N, C-alpha and C positions, 0 to 999 in steps of 0.2 A: 504494500500500500504506500503510495506516494502522497505526501501532504505538503501544502504550502500555506504558511501562516503569515500574518502581517502584524506589525507593531505600529499603532497609531501615535499621534502626537500626544495623547494622554497616557502613554506608556501602557496601553491595554493591548492584549494579544487576542486575535480572533482568526478563525480558519478562513482561508481564502479560496482554496481549491483542493481537490483530492482525486486520485486515480489509482488504478490497479495495474500492476505489471508482473511479468513472469519472474524477473530477477533484477536486483539492483545493480545495473551496469550502465555504461555510457549510452547504449542504444535506448534503454528504457527511460533514462533521465532526459535524453534528447527528445523523445516522444512526449514526455510529460511537460517539459518546458515549452515545446511548440504548441501544445494544446493550451497551456496557460497563457501564452502570448496571444493566441487566437481569441481567448476569452476576455482578457483585460487589456490587451494592446501593449504598447511599449511602456517601459518603466523609467520615465524621465524623473530626475531628482530623487531616485530611489537607490537602494543598495541591497544586494542579495547577500544573506548570511547563511552559511552552511558549515558542516564539519569538513574535514580535509579529505573527503572521499574523492578519488581520482575521476570516477565516472561523473560526479556532479561538476567538478572543475572543467572537464572536457566539454560537457553539455552546455554549460554556461558560456564558454568561449565560442561555441557555435551559434547559439540562439540569442543570448543576451551579451554579445561581445562588447557592446558599448556601455554596459552597466557595471559600476564598481562591484567587486566581489570580495567580501570579507569572511573571516572564519569565526566560528562560535568560540568565544574565549573560555567558556565553561568546559567545553571539550578539550581545548588546548591545555588548560590548567590541570585537568585530570590526567591527560597524557603525560605532562611533565612529571607529575607526582608518581605515576605508575612506571614510566620508562626509565627515569633516572633515580627513582627511590629517594627523592629529596623533597620533603614537604616545604622546606624553607624556600627552595627555588620556585615552587608553585605559588607560595604566598607573595614572593617578590613579583612574579608575573601578574598577579591580581592587582598589586599596587601600581604596576606599570600601565595596564590598560585602563585603570580608573583615573590616572593622572590627567589633570586639565591643562597643565602647563608643560611645554616642551622641556624646560629645564628640569622639572620634576621627573618627567619620563626618562630623560637621559641619566639622571642621577640614580634612579632605581635600576635601570638596565646595566649601568656600570657595576653596581653592587651585585647583580645577578652574575655578571661575568666573573667576579671574584669567587662567588659561591660555587658555580658550576659552569665552566667555560663551554662544555659541550652543549648544554641546554641553551645557553646564550647564542651560540653559533647556529643552532637549529632555528631559533626564532629569527635571527638575521637572514637566514636563507629563505624563510617563509616570507619575510618582508614586514616591517613595522606598520606599513600602511594597511595591512590586512587585519590588524587587531587593536591598534591604538585609536583613541578618540579623534574625531575630525576637529581641526582647529576651530575654536569658538568664534574667531574673527570672521569666518566664512558666513556665519549666521547673524552677525552683529549689524544693526542698522547704521548707516553711514554717519548719522548725527552723533553717535556715541563713540566714534573712532577718534584716536588721538590726533590724527592728521587734521580732522575737521575742527577740533578744539584749538589746535595751534593756529590754524588759519583764521578762526573766528576772533581770537584775541591778539593776533599778531600786531595790530595797530595800536593797542593800548598797553600791552604787557610785553616787555622785552626780556629775553633770556640774559641771565647774568654770566653765563659761561662757566667754565671750570675754574676753581680757585687758582690753579697754576697760571691762568691767563689774566688774572686781575693785576691792575697797576695800583699798588698801595704806596702812598707817599711815605717818605722816611720818618717824618715826625709822627705819623699815625702808627707806623709799624713799631716805633720805639716805645710807645705807651704800653704800660702794663696795667691790665684791668684786674682789679682785685674784687673779691666777693664783698657784698655790702656788710656793714658792721652788724654784729649780732650780739644781743645782750640776753643772758640767761635770766629767765623770770624767777622771782623769788618763790620759795615754797616747793612742795613736792610735785614732780612732773605728773601731769594728768595722763592716765592710760586710756580713758574713754573720750571719744569725740562727742561734740554736741550734735544731737539729732536734728535732722532737717525737717522741714514742715511736711507732714503727712506720714512720717515714720513712727511706728509704734514704739513706745518706751516699755522695755521689759518689766512686767509685773505691775504696770500702771496704765490704765486707759481712761482718758478724760472724755466724758460725754457732754454734749451740749445740754444745757438746762431747759432749752426751749423745745427742740425736736427730739432730744434723746440720742442723737447719732454722734459719732466721733469723727475725727480727722478734719475738722474744719474750724476749730477754735483753739 
């Protein structure tokens, strides 16, 4: 039985199509994907996720050759755990595909290389683009991007540059800035701070004599 499911924008999974074949091979998957394409058409702005079955990979390259193809990270994490007998490598892989920043992704992958170089090399052969998150900037509205903010305020706010580029006069550079004078208050130092308005005082609640409620007098 061949099943195609879809993940919507609300992170909900629902069945899309199903079919029956003799055996799970390239020919059967090609037939199923052709029937899927006839039913729903092209998959613009979509991505196909599957396990690393060679028959699925070959069928997708024939039918949906212009659609990005990624691998199921849960299957990959389980394979790393079973094939290399390293639970720590599997946990690092989960941290990698959950990373939102490229710097965080690279940091975790470098740690995986130290833990298990063979597992790291296997993931590099697969291709990070098949299991890492797509950059969030691709989905960001232009008005929230840094380049637009820089252009919007370029006429009123000027960058100060790196401190190494600053021209500081000698008389200013020679001045020594000391901390302001501080005088220790008389008496024992207080260990408790003054409560702000609206905060409850432990062991004591003051109620209004008119309405009987607290927190406003």
